[in-house]
N, C-alpha and C positions, 0 to 999 in steps of 0.2 A: 289512784292517779286519776286526776280528772279528765273527763271524756264529754265530748259533745256530738250528737248525732242529728244529721239532717236527711230528711227524706223528700223526693218529688217521683213523679212518673211521666210516661209520655202522653202525647196528644195525637188525635186523629181528626183530621177535616172528613166530615161524613158526606156532606152535599154542599155545593156552591163554590167550589174552588174556580178560580179565574172569573167566573162572573162577579165575585165579590169585589174584584178590582173597579168595576163600574157601578159599584153603589147597590148592588144586588145582595139580598140576604145569604149567609151560609150558616152551616151547623158545624160545631167542634165539639168533641167529647173527650173526657180524660181517658187515657188508655194505661189502666194500672198494671197491664200484663208485662210491661217493661218499666225499670224504673232506675233511680240512681240513689245511692247511699254516701254522705260525705261523714267522714269521721276526723274529729278534731281532738288531737290530744297534745300534751306539752312537747316541746323540743328544748333541749339544753341550749342551744346556741342559736338557731336561726329560724327564719318563717320559711317552712318547706312546704311543698306540693307533690303529690304522687299521683298521677292519673294515667291513663292508657297512652297518652302522646307525650308525656313529659314527666321526669322525676328530677327533682332539684330546687334549688332557690326559687321563691316566688319572684324575687327582683330581676331574675334571669330568665323568666318564661319567655317562649318565643312569640313573635307576633301573632301567629295562628291563635294563641290562647290569651290574647291582651284582654277580652273581655272578662275572662275568668279572674285574672290578675287585678282588674279594675274593681270587681265585685268583692273581692278579698279586702282591698285597701278602703273602699267606702264602708264596709261593715265595721272594720277595726277603726276607721276614723270617728264613724258615728259613736261607737261605743267608747271612744276616747282611750283606747287600749294600744299597747305596742309590744304585748308579751310574744316571745319566739313559739310558734305553734308548728305541728306537723299536721297537715290536711291531706287525708287520703280519700279518693273518690273512686267508687266502684260504680260502673254502669252496664246495663243491658239495654241502652237504647242506641240503636245504629246512628251514627252520624251522618248528616246530609241525606234523610230519608224522609223528611217532611213531619218527624215525629217530635219537633221541638226540643232536641238534645241540649242545645246552647242555654237554652232558657232554664230547661230542668237542672242542668249542671249548677246554674246559677242559684236557683231556688234552694237546692238541697245545701249548697255551701253556706248561704245565708242563714238558712235554719241551723245548721251545725255549729256555726260561729256563735250564734245568740244562744244557743242550747249550751254551749261549753262555759259561756260566761254567765249562765243562768239568769239572762235578761228576756222578758217577754216580747214576743214580736208580733204585732199587728199584721194583718193581710195587707193593709194600706201602706205601712212602712216596707214590708216585703217586696210588694209589687213596685214601689218607688226605686227601692235599691236595684232591683233586678233590671227594671227598665233603663237605668243608667247604663248598666253593662250591655244591654241588647242594643242600644244606640251604637256600640262600638262593633258588634257582631253583625248588625244588620241596617244600620244608617238610620232609618226611620220606622222602628217597629210599631206595629199595631198595639201592642200590649197583649195580644191574643195568647201567644205562647206561654208568657210569664203567668198569666190567668189559668191557662187549662193545665199547666204542669204542676200548678200549686192547689186547684181546686178538684172537687170530686163531683162538680156538677156539670152537665152539658151547657152549653151556651149557644143562644140564637143572636147572631150579631150582622152587622152592616158596617162597613168601613166608616168612621168619623160620624155614625149615627147613633148605634145603641148596641149594647152587649145585654142581653137578657138572659138569666138563667131560667132552665125549665127542668121537668121532671123526666128521667129516663125511665119509662113505664113501658118497657118491650120485653117480652118474652122471647128472645132470640140470642143467638150466639154469633159473634162477629169473628171472622177470621182475617187477619192481616199478613200478607206475603211480601217478602222483600225481593225485588228483582235481582238485588246485588249490583245494579246499576244507579250511579249518582244521578238524581234528578238535575234537568236543565230548566228551572223554573223561568230564569231570566230570559232565556230565548224563546220559550213558549208564550210568555207574558208579551214579549216584544213583536211576536209575529201576529198575536191577536190585535195588539193595539194598531198594527199597520193596516189591519182590515176591518176594524170594528164599525168604520163609517159604512161598509157595505150592508145592505137590507138584510141579507141572509144571516151574516155574523151578527148583526145587531138582534135579531130575532132569537138566535139560538142563546146569546147571552141572557136575554129577558128570560127565556124558557128554563135556562138553568136556575136563575132565582126563584122561579114560579115553583120548580120541583122541590127546591129547598124548604120554601114555604109551607107546601103540603107535607112534607116529610117530617117538620114539627109537629103538626097535627097527628100523623100516623104514629110517631114515637109517643106521643102524649096519650093517644087512646089505644095503645096496644095494637097496632094493626102492621104486623111484620110483613105480610105478604104485599100490601100496599107499598111499604117502604122500599121492597125489594124490586119491585117494578119501577119505581122513581130512581132507583139506583142504576138499573139497566138503561133506562132512558137517558140518565145523566152521562153515563160512559159513552153512549152511542153519540151524543152531542160533543162531548169532549174529543172524542175521535175524529169527527168532522172538522174540528176545530184545529187538528193537527196538535193535539196535547198529549195523545198517547203514543205508544210506538209498539212494534211487533210483539216484544216480551209481554208488555202489560196486556195486549189484546190476547195473546195465547193464553195467559194465566186467568183472565176474565171467563174465556170460552171454556177452560178447563173445569173452573169452580162451577159454572152454570150446567155443563156436562154431567157433573157429578153431584147434583141435587141442591146447589145453591139457589135461594129465592131471589137473589139478587148479587151484583158484583160490579164493581167499578175501580178506576184508577182513584188514588187519593192524593192530594197535595199537588205540587207544581207539574208533575208529569213528565213524559219522555225517559222515565225511570223511576226510581223509588219504590214506592208500594202500591199495591192493590189491596182491595178488601171485598170481602164476600159475607153474605148472610145466610145463615142456616136457622132452622127451625128448632134445633136441638143441639146438646153438646155431641151427641153420638155422630149426627149428621154432619157437623162441624169438623169432628175429629177424621171422618172418611173424606171429605174435601180437602182438609190439610194434608192427608197422605197423597192424594192426587196432585195437589199443588207441588209437593216437594219431589214426587217423582217426574214432574214435567219442568224442574230447573228452578224453583223458588229457591232462594239461599237460605232463607229462614223464615219460619212462620209462627205466628201467636194465635192464641184464642182469648176471647173475653166473653164471658156470660153476662149479657146485658141485663139490666133491670134488677139485678142482685143487690 
């Protein structure tokens, strides 16, 4: 039996969230500790999909999954195929947590379909197809999620300016903890926008961008202690901007009290995930246990620099 397999992984915003809205730089890294596998096999009668949120005909997928239906249609149209298939999607990326789940699903699905038909897929074509589906999911996507969930390289980027790959040269372990609370990115962005003309807020936005620039140097030069300090400073600024919440602040505090050299929220804030940095996997496992015992709904480790 013919079979096609497509893979993708999560992404993490390491530094620069929110200030990136105002043209300041940010850092995103691939997060291979969570991922998606799309499996494509023949189906005798229909084009079918099976995932966590829906099982059934692709043509009858709910509006929630419109972007996924679109990516399947675009891929088959590009290949000029109308075969009946069964597409199964298995994911360990939590939805609506800032880890790029919708883009990762699209990346894995496109790769799986092209693999099934044994057609080579360039990165340029992959990002083009996924970008079309992301327009449905996010309206006006930056392309970052599609890039990061398909890439193994960190990127230093600024909105509508540049996306520059760089080396992840850091002897450290990253812990990611899920608050279990859906992030409120739009509300947080709107509140900052209403105050960004204020001198204090404008200065904090600039400072967040400066910390992201410095962090790129710390990562490239293997300076985990300095990166940790920048992470702490970033979280303090984001908290002042009312992007954090009690749960995120508590988990950041727990991580730091249990040996983390840095900790901060990641992504849109007011929910979602926080991240912490440890000097070794053993230290990271200790922090991971502490975060779980203090309410983190799920945790993951990523040995950076491997």
